[in-house]
PAVEXSE-546432 format. One record per residue (C-alpha): residue number from 1; x, y, z. Coordinates in steps of 0.001 Angstrom, whole numbers, plus 500000, padded with zeros to 6 digits. Last residue first. Layout:
BEGIN
{num: NUM X: X Y: Y Z: Z}
...
//
This chain:
BEGIN
{num: 294 X: 806513 Y: 500965 Z: 896775}
{num: 293 X: 806712 Y: 502546 Z: 893999}
{num: 292 X: 809226 Y: 500218 Z: 892497}
{num: 291 X: 807511 Y: 497094 Z: 894115}
{num: 290 X: 804310 Y: 498079 Z: 892742}
{num: 289 X: 805735 Y: 498487 Z: 888716}
{num: 288 X: 809189 Y: 499974 Z: 887343}
{num: 287 X: 812048 Y: 497843 Z: 888529}
{num: 286 X: 810292 Y: 494496 Z: 890492}
{num: 285 X: 807224 Y: 494608 Z: 888435}
{num: 284 X: 808986 Y: 494462 Z: 885415}
{num: 283 X: 810117 Y: 491483 Z: 886513}
{num: 282 X: 807444 Y: 489500 Z: 887335}
{num: 281 X: 805393 Y: 490378 Z: 884475}
{num: 280 X: 802901 Y: 492789 Z: 883866}
{num: 279 X: 799244 Y: 491688 Z: 884106}
{num: 278 X: 797482 Y: 489901 Z: 880908}
{num: 277 X: 796632 Y: 485884 Z: 881984}
{num: 276 X: 794106 Y: 484397 Z: 880215}
{num: 275 X: 791310 Y: 482279 Z: 882072}
{num: 274 X: 788951 Y: 481199 Z: 878949}
{num: 273 X: 787721 Y: 478829 Z: 882267}
{num: 272 X: 788292 Y: 475722 Z: 880762}
{num: 271 X: 790397 Y: 475730 Z: 878170}
{num: 270 X: 792449 Y: 479069 Z: 879976}
{num: 269 X: 792673 Y: 476622 Z: 883518}
{num: 268 X: 793688 Y: 473789 Z: 882235}
{num: 267 X: 796546 Y: 475761 Z: 880023}
{num: 266 X: 798578 Y: 476235 Z: 882892}
{num: 265 X: 801632 Y: 474355 Z: 883048}
{num: 264 X: 803400 Y: 474454 Z: 885404}
{num: 263 X: 808014 Y: 474986 Z: 885562}
{num: 262 X: 809087 Y: 472997 Z: 888195}
{num: 261 X: 812479 Y: 474417 Z: 889836}
{num: 260 X: 813489 Y: 473955 Z: 892724}
{num: 259 X: 816922 Y: 475835 Z: 894336}
{num: 258 X: 815083 Y: 477774 Z: 896598}
{num: 257 X: 812287 Y: 475439 Z: 898293}
{num: 256 X: 815690 Y: 473976 Z: 899858}
{num: 255 X: 816193 Y: 477769 Z: 901618}
{num: 254 X: 813713 Y: 476303 Z: 903940}
{num: 253 X: 816903 Y: 474093 Z: 905507}
{num: 252 X: 817973 Y: 477535 Z: 907300}
{num: 251 X: 819128 Y: 481030 Z: 905652}
{num: 250 X: 822632 Y: 481848 Z: 906163}
{num: 249 X: 823394 Y: 478551 Z: 907064}
{num: 248 X: 821873 Y: 476634 Z: 904626}
{num: 247 X: 822913 Y: 478938 Z: 902009}
{num: 246 X: 826293 Y: 479288 Z: 903251}
{num: 245 X: 826417 Y: 474902 Z: 902359}
{num: 244 X: 824100 Y: 475742 Z: 899291}
{num: 243 X: 826588 Y: 477891 Z: 897669}
{num: 242 X: 825916 Y: 481352 Z: 897915}
{num: 241 X: 825885 Y: 483469 Z: 894939}
{num: 240 X: 825839 Y: 487479 Z: 894854}
{num: 239 X: 822417 Y: 489810 Z: 893829}
{num: 238 X: 824050 Y: 493479 Z: 894664}
{num: 237 X: 822094 Y: 495767 Z: 896639}
{num: 236 X: 820802 Y: 499209 Z: 895706}
{num: 235 X: 817661 Y: 498538 Z: 896248}
{num: 234 X: 815276 Y: 498105 Z: 892950}
{num: 233 X: 818395 Y: 496956 Z: 890915}
{num: 232 X: 819630 Y: 493896 Z: 893967}
{num: 231 X: 816096 Y: 492503 Z: 893126}
{num: 230 X: 816107 Y: 492893 Z: 890039}
{num: 229 X: 819291 Y: 490664 Z: 890011}
{num: 228 X: 817511 Y: 488622 Z: 893036}
{num: 227 X: 814671 Y: 487560 Z: 890419}
{num: 226 X: 817111 Y: 487229 Z: 887352}
{num: 225 X: 819337 Y: 484822 Z: 889530}
{num: 224 X: 815666 Y: 483133 Z: 890119}
{num: 223 X: 814891 Y: 482469 Z: 886404}
{num: 222 X: 811844 Y: 483388 Z: 886062}
{num: 221 X: 809310 Y: 481824 Z: 883214}
{num: 220 X: 807024 Y: 483649 Z: 881768}
{num: 219 X: 803230 Y: 481418 Z: 880475}
{num: 218 X: 801371 Y: 482808 Z: 883184}
{num: 217 X: 800461 Y: 480352 Z: 886210}
{num: 216 X: 797810 Y: 479185 Z: 888285}
{num: 215 X: 797431 Y: 475556 Z: 887788}
{num: 214 X: 793695 Y: 473922 Z: 887485}
{num: 213 X: 791953 Y: 470508 Z: 889363}
{num: 212 X: 788722 Y: 470169 Z: 889220}
{num: 211 X: 786287 Y: 467610 Z: 891009}
{num: 210 X: 783897 Y: 470414 Z: 890065}
{num: 209 X: 783652 Y: 472343 Z: 887409}
{num: 208 X: 782309 Y: 475838 Z: 888462}
{num: 207 X: 781350 Y: 478503 Z: 885706}
{num: 206 X: 780931 Y: 481846 Z: 888314}
{num: 205 X: 783156 Y: 480661 Z: 890738}
{num: 204 X: 786120 Y: 479357 Z: 888314}
{num: 203 X: 785673 Y: 482264 Z: 886535}
{num: 202 X: 785941 Y: 484632 Z: 890182}
{num: 201 X: 788667 Y: 482485 Z: 891571}
{num: 200 X: 790397 Y: 482729 Z: 888316}
{num: 199 X: 789933 Y: 487232 Z: 888110}
{num: 198 X: 791456 Y: 486518 Z: 891627}
{num: 197 X: 794779 Y: 485448 Z: 890378}
{num: 196 X: 795409 Y: 487684 Z: 887089}
{num: 195 X: 795210 Y: 490825 Z: 889816}
{num: 194 X: 797682 Y: 488188 Z: 892275}
{num: 193 X: 800564 Y: 488408 Z: 889151}
{num: 192 X: 801172 Y: 484780 Z: 888672}
{num: 191 X: 804770 Y: 483415 Z: 888929}
{num: 190 X: 806773 Y: 480312 Z: 887433}
{num: 189 X: 809898 Y: 479457 Z: 888401}
{num: 188 X: 812968 Y: 478748 Z: 886488}
{num: 187 X: 816509 Y: 477021 Z: 888111}
{num: 186 X: 819543 Y: 479401 Z: 886679}
{num: 185 X: 820182 Y: 481149 Z: 889635}
{num: 184 X: 824365 Y: 479203 Z: 889182}
{num: 183 X: 824605 Y: 478070 Z: 893014}
{num: 182 X: 821563 Y: 479381 Z: 894866}
{num: 181 X: 820124 Y: 483469 Z: 895383}
{num: 180 X: 821008 Y: 485898 Z: 897512}
{num: 179 X: 819946 Y: 489903 Z: 897241}
{num: 178 X: 822890 Y: 491518 Z: 899164}
{num: 177 X: 823316 Y: 495242 Z: 901071}
{num: 176 X: 822041 Y: 493609 Z: 903868}
{num: 175 X: 819457 Y: 495707 Z: 905291}
{num: 174 X: 817183 Y: 496796 Z: 902304}
{num: 173 X: 818721 Y: 493476 Z: 899666}
{num: 172 X: 817145 Y: 491527 Z: 902902}
{num: 171 X: 814187 Y: 493722 Z: 903622}
{num: 170 X: 813181 Y: 493676 Z: 899473}
{num: 169 X: 814275 Y: 489888 Z: 899237}
{num: 168 X: 812072 Y: 489182 Z: 902255}
{num: 167 X: 809200 Y: 491770 Z: 900279}
{num: 166 X: 810117 Y: 489261 Z: 897473}
{num: 165 X: 808664 Y: 486022 Z: 899878}
{num: 164 X: 806702 Y: 487503 Z: 901445}
{num: 163 X: 804363 Y: 488297 Z: 898233}
{num: 162 X: 803013 Y: 491341 Z: 898085}
{num: 161 X: 803725 Y: 495114 Z: 896046}
{num: 160 X: 800256 Y: 495373 Z: 893921}
{num: 159 X: 802482 Y: 492190 Z: 892435}
{num: 158 X: 803207 Y: 488827 Z: 892788}
{num: 157 X: 802158 Y: 485444 Z: 893156}
{num: 156 X: 804604 Y: 482404 Z: 892815}
{num: 155 X: 802767 Y: 479386 Z: 891215}
{num: 154 X: 798745 Y: 478861 Z: 892711}
{num: 153 X: 797466 Y: 475969 Z: 892523}
{num: 152 X: 793371 Y: 476185 Z: 892497}
{num: 151 X: 791658 Y: 473608 Z: 894087}
{num: 150 X: 787852 Y: 473573 Z: 892690}
{num: 149 X: 785346 Y: 471343 Z: 895233}
{num: 148 X: 781493 Y: 470919 Z: 893934}
{num: 147 X: 779678 Y: 470714 Z: 897037}
{num: 146 X: 778521 Y: 466792 Z: 898298}
{num: 145 X: 781202 Y: 464076 Z: 897715}
{num: 144 X: 783839 Y: 466457 Z: 899621}
{num: 143 X: 786523 Y: 464441 Z: 898803}
{num: 142 X: 788083 Y: 467326 Z: 896514}
{num: 141 X: 787938 Y: 469231 Z: 899704}
{num: 140 X: 789785 Y: 467039 Z: 902233}
{num: 139 X: 792356 Y: 465636 Z: 898946}
{num: 138 X: 793921 Y: 469431 Z: 898382}
{num: 137 X: 793720 Y: 469920 Z: 902986}
{num: 136 X: 796368 Y: 467127 Z: 902455}
{num: 135 X: 798477 Y: 468148 Z: 899803}
{num: 134 X: 797471 Y: 471461 Z: 901702}
{num: 133 X: 799550 Y: 469513 Z: 904497}
{num: 132 X: 802638 Y: 468129 Z: 902643}
{num: 131 X: 803246 Y: 471885 Z: 901893}
{num: 130 X: 807763 Y: 471156 Z: 901155}
{num: 129 X: 806274 Y: 468144 Z: 898736}
{num: 128 X: 807743 Y: 464759 Z: 898369}
{num: 127 X: 806246 Y: 463054 Z: 901472}
{num: 126 X: 802748 Y: 464688 Z: 901234}
{num: 125 X: 802097 Y: 463313 Z: 897844}
{num: 124 X: 801383 Y: 464338 Z: 894040}
{num: 123 X: 801016 Y: 462647 Z: 891027}
{num: 122 X: 801428 Y: 464435 Z: 888129}
{num: 121 X: 797898 Y: 464927 Z: 886409}
{num: 120 X: 798112 Y: 469064 Z: 887102}
{num: 119 X: 800471 Y: 469552 Z: 884872}
{num: 118 X: 804304 Y: 470184 Z: 885241}
{num: 117 X: 807138 Y: 471099 Z: 883228}
{num: 116 X: 810553 Y: 469211 Z: 883285}
{num: 115 X: 813128 Y: 472689 Z: 884870}
{num: 114 X: 814574 Y: 470034 Z: 887545}
{num: 113 X: 811029 Y: 468153 Z: 888792}
{num: 112 X: 810776 Y: 468930 Z: 892062}
{num: 111 X: 807808 Y: 467432 Z: 893671}
{num: 110 X: 804810 Y: 469435 Z: 893097}
{num: 109 X: 803148 Y: 470705 Z: 895831}
{num: 108 X: 805433 Y: 473862 Z: 896351}
{num: 107 X: 802527 Y: 474572 Z: 893128}
{num: 106 X: 800871 Y: 476274 Z: 895960}
{num: 105 X: 797447 Y: 475787 Z: 897774}
{num: 104 X: 793252 Y: 477660 Z: 897388}
{num: 103 X: 790093 Y: 475910 Z: 898031}
{num: 102 X: 787179 Y: 477351 Z: 896041}
{num: 101 X: 784328 Y: 475183 Z: 897384}
{num: 100 X: 780763 Y: 475137 Z: 895794}
{num: 99 X: 778233 Y: 474773 Z: 897293}
{num: 98 X: 775266 Y: 471873 Z: 896012}
{num: 97 X: 774682 Y: 470208 Z: 899328}
{num: 96 X: 775226 Y: 472841 Z: 902417}
{num: 95 X: 778415 Y: 474259 Z: 903247}
{num: 94 X: 778349 Y: 473495 Z: 907153}
{num: 93 X: 780110 Y: 470609 Z: 906747}
{num: 92 X: 782486 Y: 471790 Z: 904179}
{num: 91 X: 783517 Y: 474878 Z: 906387}
{num: 90 X: 784142 Y: 472943 Z: 910000}
{num: 89 X: 785673 Y: 469761 Z: 908402}
{num: 88 X: 788008 Y: 472559 Z: 906534}
{num: 87 X: 788553 Y: 474660 Z: 909743}
{num: 86 X: 789966 Y: 470864 Z: 911179}
{num: 85 X: 792257 Y: 470212 Z: 908698}
{num: 84 X: 793375 Y: 473707 Z: 908585}
{num: 83 X: 794178 Y: 474121 Z: 912128}
{num: 82 X: 796512 Y: 470589 Z: 912366}
{num: 81 X: 798154 Y: 471735 Z: 909171}
{num: 80 X: 799098 Y: 475369 Z: 910654}
{num: 79 X: 800415 Y: 473751 Z: 913564}
{num: 78 X: 803547 Y: 475134 Z: 913051}
{num: 77 X: 803068 Y: 478351 Z: 911740}
{num: 76 X: 805058 Y: 480172 Z: 909332}
{num: 75 X: 802807 Y: 479058 Z: 906321}
{num: 74 X: 800709 Y: 480150 Z: 908124}
{num: 73 X: 797508 Y: 480016 Z: 905800}
{num: 72 X: 793972 Y: 481498 Z: 904912}
{num: 71 X: 792989 Y: 481968 Z: 901133}
{num: 70 X: 789412 Y: 479772 Z: 901148}
{num: 69 X: 786273 Y: 480637 Z: 899317}
{num: 68 X: 783665 Y: 478704 Z: 900269}
{num: 67 X: 779886 Y: 479499 Z: 898215}
{num: 66 X: 776443 Y: 479349 Z: 898491}
{num: 65 X: 776628 Y: 481068 Z: 901945}
{num: 64 X: 774839 Y: 480149 Z: 905840}
{num: 63 X: 775988 Y: 477141 Z: 905825}
{num: 62 X: 779094 Y: 478525 Z: 905393}
{num: 61 X: 779231 Y: 481267 Z: 907632}
{num: 60 X: 777902 Y: 479093 Z: 910503}
{num: 59 X: 780245 Y: 476264 Z: 910023}
{num: 58 X: 782828 Y: 478796 Z: 910382}
{num: 57 X: 781507 Y: 480079 Z: 913105}
{num: 56 X: 781484 Y: 476877 Z: 914537}
{num: 55 X: 784899 Y: 476580 Z: 914314}
{num: 54 X: 786456 Y: 478602 Z: 916018}
{num: 53 X: 790401 Y: 477881 Z: 915468}
{num: 52 X: 789981 Y: 479593 Z: 911928}
{num: 51 X: 789589 Y: 482898 Z: 912946}
{num: 50 X: 786049 Y: 484531 Z: 913669}
{num: 49 X: 784167 Y: 487657 Z: 913371}
{num: 48 X: 782131 Y: 487658 Z: 910136}
{num: 47 X: 782456 Y: 491386 Z: 908554}
{num: 46 X: 780920 Y: 492160 Z: 905274}
{num: 45 X: 782746 Y: 492893 Z: 902306}
{num: 44 X: 783122 Y: 495891 Z: 900424}
{num: 43 X: 786990 Y: 495915 Z: 900512}
{num: 42 X: 786762 Y: 498220 Z: 903483}
{num: 41 X: 784968 Y: 495844 Z: 905027}
{num: 40 X: 787534 Y: 493706 Z: 904443}
{num: 39 X: 789721 Y: 496054 Z: 906281}
{num: 38 X: 788044 Y: 497147 Z: 909331}
{num: 37 X: 787503 Y: 493505 Z: 909547}
{num: 36 X: 791310 Y: 492233 Z: 909500}
{num: 35 X: 791764 Y: 495730 Z: 911908}
{num: 34 X: 789266 Y: 495246 Z: 914943}
{num: 33 X: 790136 Y: 491011 Z: 914371}
{num: 32 X: 789753 Y: 487987 Z: 913619}
{num: 31 X: 788156 Y: 488936 Z: 910247}
{num: 30 X: 786483 Y: 485963 Z: 907998}
{num: 29 X: 784542 Y: 487260 Z: 904713}
{num: 28 X: 781432 Y: 487501 Z: 903874}
{num: 27 X: 781128 Y: 488361 Z: 900104}
{num: 26 X: 777818 Y: 489184 Z: 898237}
{num: 25 X: 779196 Y: 489327 Z: 894410}
{num: 24 X: 778727 Y: 491585 Z: 891530}
{num: 23 X: 781883 Y: 490597 Z: 890069}
{num: 22 X: 783240 Y: 494379 Z: 892249}
{num: 21 X: 782745 Y: 492515 Z: 895476}
{num: 20 X: 784411 Y: 488878 Z: 893578}
{num: 19 X: 787410 Y: 491079 Z: 892933}
{num: 18 X: 787809 Y: 492482 Z: 896090}
{num: 17 X: 787788 Y: 489476 Z: 897915}
{num: 16 X: 790266 Y: 488376 Z: 895878}
{num: 15 X: 792403 Y: 490755 Z: 895858}
{num: 14 X: 791979 Y: 490818 Z: 899791}
{num: 13 X: 792192 Y: 487062 Z: 900355}
{num: 12 X: 795954 Y: 487296 Z: 898155}
{num: 11 X: 797535 Y: 489755 Z: 900206}
{num: 10 X: 795857 Y: 488886 Z: 903792}
{num: 9 X: 792537 Y: 491075 Z: 905919}
{num: 8 X: 790341 Y: 488414 Z: 903193}
{num: 7 X: 792290 Y: 485498 Z: 904328}
{num: 6 X: 788123 Y: 482871 Z: 904732}
{num: 5 X: 785525 Y: 483003 Z: 902024}
{num: 4 X: 782164 Y: 483703 Z: 902697}
{num: 3 X: 780287 Y: 483668 Z: 898610}
{num: 2 X: 776395 Y: 484786 Z: 898464}
{num: 1 X: 775762 Y: 484615 Z: 895013}
//
């Protein structure tokens, strides 16, 4: 299968691209710089120049592919919602009838469930999501009736020394000698090893189920305090509890995400695709795995 992937020079996209190449697919990767081109070619993919803003390039590359995997994202870019909407329109418009489209979403589309488990049938809306444009992106993909659209809602992704959240906590521990959590830190998060997540993309493409939304999460849930303590042990820092007011003052309003708890039920992915997460756990990776070695 000829597969176009966006974001292959990044964390998740790079692992997914490598896994697709290893599965015998012809992978074409969008690359917006020479550095990105070198990265994706090193994975065994063919680079196509362009960015998410290059709509003609996106449309043409999608038209030449059997499937599209969209992993590119920049959560720090305030224009990302508009950029993604136009990019998705170009990719979906270029992809031929019957093609497959796998869209990368996040468990943050769910409202805060205060510890109650959430599955894919739970309603999501831009008004209640910390990532509202991801809800809109999901809808855009699933509404494209000429392609087999699949949405993967990933929990906290970890492994191979990556993850923006974990890297940020590690940097804080090394620079400030403290790793923060909020309140008692008992709120639990779901997580997924990046290699397990990549395996789910391959399965979704090879056993396509049109119009499906699946959660990607291991069965293990981890309290935020446990993550902070593991990072503190890794960096020689102290895990420190902050009040919500102290956290907002130190890290801004986005810190509210750290108090959420919407553990994810991923049984649908197991049932549809035979997906069986087998990677090391989050705390294990932090204490003795890839983060300890990096």
